PDB file as gemmi writes it, atoms N, CA and C in Angstrom:
CRYST1    1.000    1.000    1.000  90.00  90.00  90.00 P 1                      
ATOM      1  N   MET A   1       0.832  -1.203   0.000  1.00  0.00           N  
ATOM      2  CA  MET A   1       0.000   0.000   0.000  1.00  0.00           C  
ATOM      3  C   MET A   1       0.869   1.257   0.000  1.00  0.00           C  
ATOM      4  N   ASN A   2       1.926   1.248   0.742  1.00  0.00           N  
ATOM      5  CA  ASN A   2       2.802   2.403   0.820  1.00  0.00           C  
ATOM      6  C   ASN A   2       3.434   2.718  -0.536  1.00  0.00           C  
ATOM      7  N   LYS A   3       3.841   1.684  -1.274  1.00  0.00           N  
ATOM      8  CA  LYS A   3       4.426   1.873  -2.599  1.00  0.00           C  
ATOM      9  C   LYS A   3       3.393   2.454  -3.566  1.00  0.00           C  
ATOM     10  N   GLU A   4       2.174   1.946  -3.488  1.00  0.00           N  
ATOM     11  CA  GLU A   4       1.097   2.434  -4.354  1.00  0.00           C  
ATOM     12  C   GLU A   4       0.833   3.919  -4.090  1.00  0.00           C  
ATOM     13  N   TRP A   5       0.796   4.301  -2.832  1.00  0.00           N  
ATOM     14  CA  TRP A   5       0.570   5.707  -2.481  1.00  0.00           C  
ATOM     15  C   TRP A   5       1.718   6.565  -2.975  1.00  0.00           C  
ATOM     16  N   SER A   6       2.925   6.061  -2.876  1.00  0.00           N  
ATOM     17  CA  SER A   6       4.101   6.790  -3.335  1.00  0.00           C  
ATOM     18  C   SER A   6       4.038   7.052  -4.836  1.00  0.00           C  
ATOM     19  N   GLU A   7       3.611   6.057  -5.600  1.00  0.00           N  
ATOM     20  CA  GLU A   7       3.472   6.220  -7.054  1.00  0.00           C  
ATOM     21  C   GLU A   7       2.426   7.282  -7.392  1.00  0.00           C  
ATOM     22  N   LYS A   8       1.293   7.240  -6.716  1.00  0.00           N  
ATOM     23  CA  LYS A   8       0.237   8.232  -6.947  1.00  0.00           C  
ATOM     24  C   LYS A   8       0.715   9.622  -6.564  1.00  0.00           C  
ATOM     25  N   ASN A   9       1.459   9.718  -5.472  1.00  0.00           N  
ATOM     26  CA  ASN A   9       1.979  11.001  -5.016  1.00  0.00           C  
ATOM     27  C   ASN A   9       2.943  11.588  -6.052  1.00  0.00           C  
ATOM     28  N   LYS A  10       3.803  10.757  -6.632  1.00  0.00           N  
ATOM     29  CA  LYS A  10       4.733  11.223  -7.661  1.00  0.00           C  
ATOM     30  C   LYS A  10       3.982  11.752  -8.874  1.00  0.00           C  
ATOM     31  N   LYS A  11       2.932  11.046  -9.291  1.00  0.00           N  
ATOM     32  CA  LYS A  11       2.137  11.483 -10.442  1.00  0.00           C  
ATOM     33  C   LYS A  11       1.464  12.819 -10.159  1.00  0.00           C  
ATOM     34  N   MET A  12       0.940  12.977  -8.945  1.00  0.00           N  
ATOM     35  CA  MET A  12       0.288  14.242  -8.564  1.00  0.00           C  
ATOM     36  C   MET A  12       1.296  15.387  -8.566  1.00  0.00           C  
ATOM     37  N   GLN A  13       2.484  15.157  -8.043  1.00  0.00           N  
ATOM     38  CA  GLN A  13       3.503  16.197  -8.014  1.00  0.00           C  
ATOM     39  C   GLN A  13       3.898  16.613  -9.426  1.00  0.00           C  
ATOM     40  N   THR A  14       3.982  15.649 -10.340  1.00  0.00           N  
ATOM     41  CA  THR A  14       4.308  15.949 -11.724  1.00  0.00           C  
ATOM     42  C   THR A  14       3.211  16.803 -12.354  1.00  0.00           C  
ATOM     43  N   LEU A  15       1.959  16.440 -12.138  1.00  0.00           N  
ATOM     44  CA  LEU A  15       0.847  17.214 -12.688  1.00  0.00           C  
ATOM     45  C   LEU A  15       0.826  18.620 -12.115  1.00  0.00           C  
ATOM     46  N   ILE A  16       1.018  18.742 -10.813  1.00  0.00           N  
ATOM     47  CA  ILE A  16       1.022  20.061 -10.173  1.00  0.00           C  
ATOM     48  C   ILE A  16       2.180  20.893 -10.699  1.00  0.00           C  
ATOM     49  N   GLY A  17       3.342  20.284 -10.867  1.00  0.00           N  
ATOM     50  CA  GLY A  17       4.498  20.996 -11.394  1.00  0.00           C  
ATOM     51  C   GLY A  17       4.248  21.544 -12.785  1.00  0.00           C  
ATOM     52  N   LYS A  18       3.581  20.755 -13.633  1.00  0.00           N  
ATOM     53  CA  LYS A  18       3.258  21.206 -14.988  1.00  0.00           C  
ATOM     54  C   LYS A  18       2.303  22.389 -14.952  1.00  0.00           C  
ATOM     55  N   GLU A  19       1.307  22.301 -14.090  1.00  0.00           N  
ATOM     56  CA  GLU A  19       0.337  23.394 -13.989  1.00  0.00           C  
ATOM     57  C   GLU A  19       1.005  24.667 -13.502  1.00  0.00           C  
ATOM     58  N   VAL A  20       1.899  24.549 -12.530  1.00  0.00           N  
ATOM     59  CA  VAL A  20       2.600  25.712 -11.996  1.00  0.00           C  
ATOM     60  C   VAL A  20       3.458  26.352 -13.079  1.00  0.00           C  
ATOM     61  N   ALA A  21       4.161  25.542 -13.862  1.00  0.00           N  
ATOM     62  CA  ALA A  21       4.998  26.075 -14.936  1.00  0.00           C  
ATOM     63  C   ALA A  21       4.147  26.823 -15.961  1.00  0.00           C  
ATOM     64  N   ALA A  22       2.989  26.278 -16.310  1.00  0.00           N  
ATOM     65  CA  ALA A  22       2.101  26.932 -17.272  1.00  0.00           C  
ATOM     66  C   ALA A  22       1.582  28.256 -16.708  1.00  0.00           C  
ATOM     67  N   ILE A  23       1.203  28.259 -15.453  1.00  0.00           N  
ATOM     68  CA  ILE A  23       0.691  29.475 -14.813  1.00  0.00           C  
ATOM     69  C   ILE A  23       1.776  30.549 -14.760  1.00  0.00           C  
ATOM     70  N   LYS A  24       2.997  30.156 -14.440  1.00  0.00           N  
ATOM     71  CA  LYS A  24       4.100  31.122 -14.399  1.00  0.00           C  
ATOM     72  C   LYS A  24       4.368  31.706 -15.784  1.00  0.00           C  
ATOM     73  N   ALA A  25       4.325  30.858 -16.805  1.00  0.00           N  
ATOM     74  CA  ALA A  25       4.533  31.344 -18.176  1.00  0.00           C  
ATOM     75  C   ALA A  25       3.454  32.351 -18.560  1.00  0.00           C  
ATOM     76  N   LEU A  26       2.210  32.059 -18.206  1.00  0.00           N  
ATOM     77  CA  LEU A  26       1.110  32.986 -18.493  1.00  0.00           C  
ATOM     78  C   LEU A  26       1.288  34.294 -17.738  1.00  0.00           C  
ATOM     79  N   ALA A  27       1.704  34.216 -16.483  1.00  0.00           N  
ATOM     80  CA  ALA A  27       1.902  35.422 -15.669  1.00  0.00           C  
ATOM     81  C   ALA A  27       3.028  36.284 -16.238  1.00  0.00           C  
ATOM     82  N   LEU A  28       4.111  35.664 -16.642  1.00  0.00           N  
ATOM     83  CA  LEU A  28       5.217  36.424 -17.233  1.00  0.00           C  
ATOM     84  C   LEU A  28       4.797  37.087 -18.540  1.00  0.00           C  
ATOM     85  N   PHE A  29       4.012  36.371 -19.331  1.00  0.00           N  
ATOM     86  CA  PHE A  29       3.521  36.932 -20.590  1.00  0.00           C  
ATOM     87  C   PHE A  29       2.650  38.156 -20.318  1.00  0.00           C  
ATOM     88  N   ILE A  30       1.752  38.051 -19.340  1.00  0.00           N  
ATOM     89  CA  ILE A  30       0.885  39.181 -18.987  1.00  0.00           C  
ATOM     90  C   ILE A  30       1.721  40.364 -18.528  1.00  0.00           C  
ATOM     91  N   ARG A  31       2.731  40.108 -17.728  1.00  0.00           N  
ATOM     92  CA  ARG A  31       3.592  41.189 -17.236  1.00  0.00           C  
ATOM     93  C   ARG A  31       4.275  41.918 -18.390  1.00  0.00           C  
ATOM     94  N   LYS A  32       4.715  41.160 -19.407  1.00  0.00           N  
ATOM     95  CA  LYS A  32       5.432  41.757 -20.535  1.00  0.00           C  
ATOM     96  C   LYS A  32       4.504  42.434 -21.541  1.00  0.00           C  
ATOM     97  N   TYR A  33       3.347  41.789 -21.828  1.00  0.00           N  
ATOM     98  CA  TYR A  33       2.525  42.232 -22.956  1.00  0.00           C  
ATOM     99  C   TYR A  33       1.104  42.651 -22.596  1.00  0.00           C  
ATOM    100  N   GLY A  34       0.640  42.298 -21.418  1.00  0.00           N  
ATOM    101  CA  GLY A  34      -0.700  42.674 -20.991  1.00  0.00           C  
ATOM    102  C   GLY A  34      -1.744  41.589 -21.243  1.00  0.00           C  
ATOM    103  N   LYS A  35      -2.888  41.768 -20.589  1.00  0.00           N  
ATOM    104  CA  LYS A  35      -3.963  40.769 -20.650  1.00  0.00           C  
ATOM    105  C   LYS A  35      -4.591  40.658 -22.036  1.00  0.00           C  
ATOM    106  N   THR A  36      -4.758  41.793 -22.696  1.00  0.00           N  
ATOM    107  CA  THR A  36      -5.391  41.783 -24.016  1.00  0.00           C  
ATOM    108  C   THR A  36      -4.565  40.969 -25.001  1.00  0.00           C  
ATOM    109  N   GLU A  37      -3.256  41.159 -24.955  1.00  0.00           N  
ATOM    110  CA  GLU A  37      -2.372  40.419 -25.847  1.00  0.00           C  
ATOM    111  C   GLU A  37      -2.384  38.920 -25.512  1.00  0.00           C  
ATOM    112  N   LEU A  38      -2.501  38.604 -24.227  1.00  0.00           N  
ATOM    113  CA  LEU A  38      -2.593  37.200 -23.828  1.00  0.00           C  
ATOM    114  C   LEU A  38      -3.843  36.566 -24.421  1.00  0.00           C  
ATOM    115  N   MET A  39      -4.953  37.250 -24.349  1.00  0.00           N  
ATOM    116  CA  MET A  39      -6.204  36.696 -24.877  1.00  0.00           C  
ATOM    117  C   MET A  39      -6.099  36.449 -26.379  1.00  0.00           C  
ATOM    118  N   LYS A  40      -5.497  37.373 -27.108  1.00  0.00           N  
ATOM    119  CA  LYS A  40      -5.324  37.191 -28.550  1.00  0.00           C  
ATOM    120  C   LYS A  40      -4.427  35.987 -28.844  1.00  0.00           C  
ATOM    121  N   THR A  41      -3.365  35.866 -28.067  1.00  0.00           N  
ATOM    122  CA  THR A  41      -2.415  34.770 -28.263  1.00  0.00           C  
ATOM    123  C   THR A  41      -3.050  33.426 -27.919  1.00  0.00           C  
ATOM    124  N   LEU A  42      -3.800  33.376 -26.823  1.00  0.00           N  
ATOM    125  CA  LEU A  42      -4.474  32.128 -26.457  1.00  0.00           C  
ATOM    126  C   LEU A  42      -5.520  31.738 -27.497  1.00  0.00           C  
ATOM    127  N   ASP A  43      -6.191  32.740 -28.078  1.00  0.00           N  
ATOM    128  CA  ASP A  43      -7.143  32.440 -29.160  1.00  0.00           C  
ATOM    129  C   ASP A  43      -6.438  31.743 -30.321  1.00  0.00           C  
ATOM    130  N   LYS A  44      -5.249  32.243 -30.672  1.00  0.00           N  
ATOM    131  CA  LYS A  44      -4.472  31.617 -31.749  1.00  0.00           C  
ATOM    132  C   LYS A  44      -4.117  30.182 -31.396  1.00  0.00           C  
ATOM    133  N   LEU A  45      -3.662  29.967 -30.164  1.00  0.00           N  
ATOM    134  CA  LEU A  45      -3.300  28.612 -29.734  1.00  0.00           C  
ATOM    135  C   LEU A  45      -4.506  27.686 -29.731  1.00  0.00           C  
ATOM    136  N   HIS A  46      -5.653  28.195 -29.291  1.00  0.00           N  
ATOM    137  CA  HIS A  46      -6.856  27.360 -29.214  1.00  0.00           C  
ATOM    138  C   HIS A  46      -7.404  27.019 -30.595  1.00  0.00           C  
ATOM    139  N   ARG A  47      -7.096  27.821 -31.592  1.00  0.00           N  
ATOM    140  CA  ARG A  47      -7.498  27.482 -32.953  1.00  0.00           C  
ATOM    141  C   ARG A  47      -6.708  26.281 -33.470  1.00  0.00           C  
ATOM    142  N   GLU A  48      -5.477  26.130 -32.979  1.00  0.00           N  
ATOM    143  CA  GLU A  48      -4.611  25.036 -33.422  1.00  0.00           C  
ATOM    144  C   GLU A  48      -4.734  23.785 -32.564  1.00  0.00           C  
ATOM    145  N   TYR A  49      -4.974  23.961 -31.263  1.00  0.00           N  
ATOM    146  CA  TYR A  49      -4.971  22.842 -30.321  1.00  0.00           C  
ATOM    147  C   TYR A  49      -6.212  22.881 -29.443  1.00  0.00           C  
ATOM    148  N   GLU A  50      -6.578  21.722 -28.908  1.00  0.00           N  
ATOM    149  CA  GLU A  50      -7.652  21.670 -27.919  1.00  0.00           C  
ATOM    150  C   GLU A  50      -7.168  22.351 -26.642  1.00  0.00           C  
ATOM    151  N   PHE A  51      -8.108  22.821 -25.831  1.00  0.00           N  
ATOM    152  CA  PHE A  51      -7.765  23.545 -24.607  1.00  0.00           C  
ATOM    153  C   PHE A  51      -6.798  22.750 -23.738  1.00  0.00           C  
ATOM    154  N   GLU A  52      -7.079  21.472 -23.519  1.00  0.00           N  
ATOM    155  CA  GLU A  52      -6.241  20.644 -22.658  1.00  0.00           C  
ATOM    156  C   GLU A  52      -4.838  20.523 -23.230  1.00  0.00           C  
ATOM    157  N   LYS A  53      -4.740  20.463 -24.532  1.00  0.00           N  
ATOM    158  CA  LYS A  53      -3.429  20.341 -25.182  1.00  0.00           C  
ATOM    159  C   LYS A  53      -2.609  21.609 -24.978  1.00  0.00           C  
ATOM    160  N   VAL A  54      -3.245  22.769 -25.001  1.00  0.00           N  
ATOM    161  CA  VAL A  54      -2.542  24.026 -24.773  1.00  0.00           C  
ATOM    162  C   VAL A  54      -1.939  24.029 -23.372  1.00  0.00           C  
ATOM    163  N   GLN A  55      -2.707  23.603 -22.387  1.00  0.00           N  
ATOM    164  CA  GLN A  55      -2.201  23.545 -21.017  1.00  0.00           C  
ATOM    165  C   GLN A  55      -0.996  22.607 -20.941  1.00  0.00           C  
ATOM    166  N   GLU A  56      -1.088  21.498 -21.657  1.00  0.00           N  
ATOM    167  CA  GLU A  56       0.008  20.520 -21.663  1.00  0.00           C  
ATOM    168  C   GLU A  56       1.246  21.103 -22.342  1.00  0.00           C  
ATOM    169  N   ILE A  57       1.057  21.788 -23.442  1.00  0.00           N  
ATOM    170  CA  ILE A  57       2.174  22.364 -24.180  1.00  0.00           C  
ATOM    171  C   ILE A  57       2.914  23.401 -23.330  1.00  0.00           C  
ATOM    172  N   LEU A  58       2.190  24.242 -22.655  1.00  0.00           N  
ATOM    173  CA  LEU A  58       2.800  25.298 -21.852  1.00  0.00           C  
ATOM    174  C   LEU A  58       3.372  24.784 -20.541  1.00  0.00           C  
ATOM    175  N   GLY A  59       2.916  23.632 -20.100  1.00  0.00           N  
ATOM    176  CA  GLY A  59       3.188  23.200 -18.747  1.00  0.00           C  
ATOM    177  C   GLY A  59       4.509  22.547 -18.445  1.00  0.00           C  
ATOM    178  N   TYR A  60       5.308  22.192 -19.407  1.00  0.00           N  
ATOM    179  CA  TYR A  60       6.513  21.447 -19.106  1.00  0.00           C  
ATOM    180  C   TYR A  60       7.644  22.306 -18.558  1.00  0.00           C  
ATOM    181  N   ASP A  61       7.803  23.492 -19.084  1.00  0.00           N  
ATOM    182  CA  ASP A  61       8.901  24.356 -18.671  1.00  0.00           C  
ATOM    183  C   ASP A  61       8.439  25.802 -18.807  1.00  0.00           C  
ATOM    184  N   MET A  62       8.633  26.583 -17.747  1.00  0.00           N  
ATOM    185  CA  MET A  62       8.136  27.959 -17.732  1.00  0.00           C  
ATOM    186  C   MET A  62       8.743  28.785 -18.873  1.00  0.00           C  
ATOM    187  N   LYS A  63      10.050  28.698 -19.071  1.00  0.00           N  
ATOM    188  CA  LYS A  63      10.712  29.495 -20.106  1.00  0.00           C  
ATOM    189  C   LYS A  63      10.274  29.068 -21.506  1.00  0.00           C  
ATOM    190  N   LYS A  64      10.146  27.763 -21.700  1.00  0.00           N  
ATOM    191  CA  LYS A  64       9.679  27.275 -22.999  1.00  0.00           C  
ATOM    192  C   LYS A  64       8.227  27.673 -23.240  1.00  0.00           C  
ATOM    193  N   GLY A  65       7.419  27.620 -22.188  1.00  0.00           N  
ATOM    194  CA  GLY A  65       6.023  28.041 -22.302  1.00  0.00           C  
ATOM    195  C   GLY A  65       5.915  29.503 -22.695  1.00  0.00           C  
ATOM    196  N   LEU A  66       6.730  30.339 -22.062  1.00  0.00           N  
ATOM    197  CA  LEU A  66       6.733  31.763 -22.401  1.00  0.00           C  
ATOM    198  C   LEU A  66       7.185  31.959 -23.846  1.00  0.00           C  
ATOM    199  N   LYS A  67       8.193  31.223 -24.270  1.00  0.00           N  
ATOM    200  CA  LYS A  67       8.686  31.328 -25.644  1.00  0.00           C  
ATOM    201  C   LYS A  67       7.599  30.930 -26.643  1.00  0.00           C  
ATOM    202  N   ILE A  68       6.860  29.870 -26.341  1.00  0.00           N  
ATOM    203  CA  ILE A  68       5.759  29.443 -27.213  1.00  0.00           C  
ATOM    204  C   ILE A  68       4.717  30.560 -27.324  1.00  0.00           C  
ATOM    205  N   LEU A  69       4.365  31.172 -26.204  1.00  0.00           N  
ATOM    206  CA  LEU A  69       3.399  32.271 -26.227  1.00  0.00           C  
ATOM    207  C   LEU A  69       3.924  33.443 -27.039  1.00  0.00           C  
ATOM    208  N   GLU A  70       5.190  33.783 -26.847  1.00  0.00           N  
ATOM    209  CA  GLU A  70       5.761  34.907 -27.583  1.00  0.00           C  
ATOM    210  C   GLU A  70       5.838  34.610 -29.088  1.00  0.00           C  
ATOM    211  N   ASP A  71       6.148  33.390 -29.437  1.00  0.00           N  
ATOM    212  CA  ASP A  71       6.192  33.018 -30.859  1.00  0.00           C  
ATOM    213  C   ASP A  71       4.802  33.112 -31.501  1.00  0.00           C  
ATOM    214  N   LYS A  72       3.771  32.679 -30.763  1.00  0.00           N  
ATOM    215  CA  LYS A  72       2.408  32.743 -31.279  1.00  0.00           C  
ATOM    216  C   LYS A  72       1.888  34.185 -31.331  1.00  0.00           C  
ATOM    217  N   ARG A  73       2.456  35.039 -30.514  1.00  0.00           N  
ATOM    218  CA  ARG A  73       2.038  36.437 -30.481  1.00  0.00           C  
ATOM    219  C   ARG A  73       2.349  37.124 -31.797  1.00  0.00           C  
ATOM    220  N   SER A  74       3.469  36.793 -32.394  1.00  0.00           N  
ATOM    221  CA  SER A  74       3.886  37.500 -33.613  1.00  0.00           C  
ATOM    222  C   SER A  74       3.287  36.927 -34.860  1.00  0.00           C  
TER     223      SER A  74                                                      
END                                                                             
């Protein structure tokens, strides 16, 4: 039972880490470009990917997530 709980805990930490990285990337983007620009950029991303996929794409690394947003902005 202890091993099973440990495995579930690791999976939860990974998911939480991805979400935190995505949130940080979004926050940095807002700081640099503003909320209006974020909405336009997210609209572009959502036209290409499903909502869940966008969260996954941004979630692995904060700097890479910010770079993806900045690339889609232009």
